[in-house]
C-alpha positions as CSV (number, residue, x, y, z in Angstrom):
1,M,81.4,88.8,130.2
2,Q,78.9,89.1,133.0
3,A,75.7,91.1,132.6
4,P,73.2,92.2,133.8
5,W,74.8,93.6,137.0
6,P,74.0,91.7,140.2
7,P,72.6,93.6,143.2
8,A,75.1,95.9,144.9
9,Q,77.1,94.1,147.5
10,P,77.2,96.2,150.7
11,G,80.6,97.3,151.7
12,E,82.4,96.1,148.5
13,T,85.7,97.8,149.1
14,I,88.0,98.9,146.3
15,L,91.4,97.4,147.0
16,A,93.4,98.5,144.0
17,V,93.1,100.3,140.7
18,L,95.3,99.8,137.6
19,S,94.9,102.4,134.9
20,Q,95.3,102.5,131.2
21,M,94.9,98.9,130.1
22,A,94.2,98.5,126.4
23,L,92.2,95.6,125.1
24,R,92.4,94.9,121.3
25,K,88.9,94.0,120.1
26,S,89.8,93.9,116.4
27,M,92.5,95.1,114.0
28,L,91.2,98.7,114.2
29,K,89.4,98.8,117.6
30,V,91.3,99.1,120.9
31,L,89.4,99.9,124.1
32,E,90.9,101.4,127.2
33,Y,90.0,100.0,130.6
34,N,90.9,100.6,134.3
35,L,91.1,97.4,136.4
36,V,89.3,97.9,139.8
37,V,90.0,95.1,142.2
38,T,87.6,94.3,145.1
39,P,87.5,91.3,147.5
40,Q,84.7,89.8,145.3
41,R,85.6,90.6,141.7
42,L,87.8,92.1,139.0
43,V,86.0,95.0,137.5
44,F,87.1,96.2,134.0
45,A,85.8,99.8,133.8
46,R,85.7,101.1,130.3
47,V,87.3,104.6,129.8
48,T,86.3,106.7,126.8
49,Q,87.9,109.9,125.4
50,K,84.8,111.7,126.5
51,M,85.3,110.5,130.1
52,I,88.9,111.7,130.0
53,G,87.9,115.1,128.6
54,D,85.2,115.5,131.3
55,A,87.6,114.4,134.0
56,A,90.2,116.9,132.8
57,M,87.7,119.8,132.9
58,E,86.4,118.7,136.3
59,A,89.9,118.4,137.7
60,K,90.8,121.8,136.3
61,Q,87.7,123.4,137.9
62,V,88.5,121.8,141.2
63,A,92.1,123.2,141.1
64,R,90.7,126.6,140.1
65,D,88.1,126.5,143.0
66,Q,91.0,125.7,145.4
67,G,92.7,128.9,144.2
68,K,95.6,127.1,142.4
69,G,97.4,128.8,139.6
70,R,97.6,128.1,135.9
71,M,100.4,125.5,136.3
72,A,98.5,123.5,138.9
73,Q,95.4,123.7,136.8
74,W,97.4,122.4,133.8
75,G,98.8,119.6,136.0
76,A,95.2,118.7,136.9
77,V,94.3,118.4,133.2
78,V,97.3,116.3,132.5
79,G,96.4,114.0,135.4
80,A,92.8,113.4,134.2
81,R,93.2,109.6,134.0
82,Q,94.5,109.5,137.5
83,Y,91.6,111.7,138.5
84,I,89.2,109.1,137.2
85,C,91.0,106.4,139.2
86,D,90.9,108.5,142.4
87,R,87.2,109.2,141.9
88,Y,86.5,105.4,141.8
89,R,87.4,105.3,145.5
90,Q,84.3,107.5,146.3
91,M,82.0,105.5,144.0
92,S,80.1,102.2,144.4
93,V,81.3,99.4,142.2
94,E,77.8,99.4,140.6
95,S,78.2,103.1,139.7
96,I,81.6,102.4,138.1
97,L,80.2,99.6,136.0
98,A,77.2,101.8,135.0
99,Q,79.5,104.5,133.5
100,D,79.8,102.6,130.2
101,P,78.0,99.6,128.7
102,E,81.3,98.0,127.7
103,S,82.4,97.7,131.3
104,F,82.3,94.2,132.8
105,F,83.5,92.1,135.6
106,Y,84.5,88.6,136.7
107,P,83.8,87.2,140.1
108,L,87.1,86.2,141.7
109,Q,86.0,82.5,141.9
110,Q,86.0,82.5,138.1
111,V,89.6,83.9,137.8
112,R,92.1,81.1,137.3
113,E,95.3,83.1,136.7
114,I,96.7,86.5,136.1
115,R,100.0,86.8,134.3
116,T,102.2,89.8,133.6
117,G,105.1,90.2,131.3
118,S,106.7,92.1,128.4
119,D,107.5,91.5,124.8
120,S,110.2,93.1,122.7
121,D,110.2,93.5,118.9
122,A,113.1,93.6,116.5
123,D,113.5,97.4,117.1
124,D,113.8,96.9,120.9
125,N,110.3,98.4,121.5
126,T,108.9,96.8,124.6
127,T,105.2,96.1,125.2
128,E,104.1,95.4,128.8
129,W,101.0,93.2,129.3
130,L,98.6,91.7,131.8
131,Q,96.7,88.6,130.9
132,V,93.6,87.4,132.8
133,Q,92.6,83.7,132.5
134,T,89.1,82.9,133.7
135,T,86.9,79.8,133.6
136,T,85.3,81.1,130.4
137,S,87.9,83.3,128.6
138,K,91.4,84.7,128.3
139,L,92.0,88.5,128.0
140,R,95.3,90.1,127.2
141,F,95.7,93.8,128.0
142,T,98.5,96.1,127.0
143,L,99.7,98.2,129.9
144,A,100.1,101.9,129.0
145,G,99.7,103.3,132.5
146,G,102.4,101.3,134.3
147,S,104.8,98.3,134.0
148,A,104.1,94.6,134.2
149,D,106.3,94.5,137.3
150,S,104.3,97.3,139.1
151,A,101.0,95.6,138.2
152,R,102.3,92.3,139.6
153,K,103.5,94.0,142.8
154,S,100.1,95.7,143.2
155,L,98.0,92.6,142.6
156,R,100.0,89.9,144.4
157,P,99.4,91.0,147.9
158,I,95.7,91.1,147.2
159,L,95.2,88.1,145.0
160,G,98.0,85.9,146.1
161,D,98.8,82.9,144.0
162,L,96.4,83.9,141.3
163,V,99.1,86.3,140.2
164,R,102.1,84.8,138.4
């Protein structure tokens, strides 16, 4: 994992955001990340419960300020994770990385392969996943915010043959 952060790259555009990716750190510790894709790097933005709660309150207040009713305000709260992803598009990549010390990135030239797939257990429970192979590590995320197929379809036009 790369740190400290390099100087901000002017005009680093956010091309895609994949939400709710869980990374198992140990038997009892699972961290949630959003994947932010730019032309230069893959950014793994850590998402905490506090961030989700803050986003829910902020989204509710925005809906209230816009004169929306209780149902719309409730919908804004439910969509807090998406609100975080939408907010990334108004932030610099450095600001996204600075939100949590467990956020990290890989320059695209270090990424060797991205695979997606699904596994089923004996009870027909399916787990969708995304795996990132770099020159230095291999990370496997469980996808809670979407399917492996939708992740592959989002990333392939941007990253081409890196996505398999």
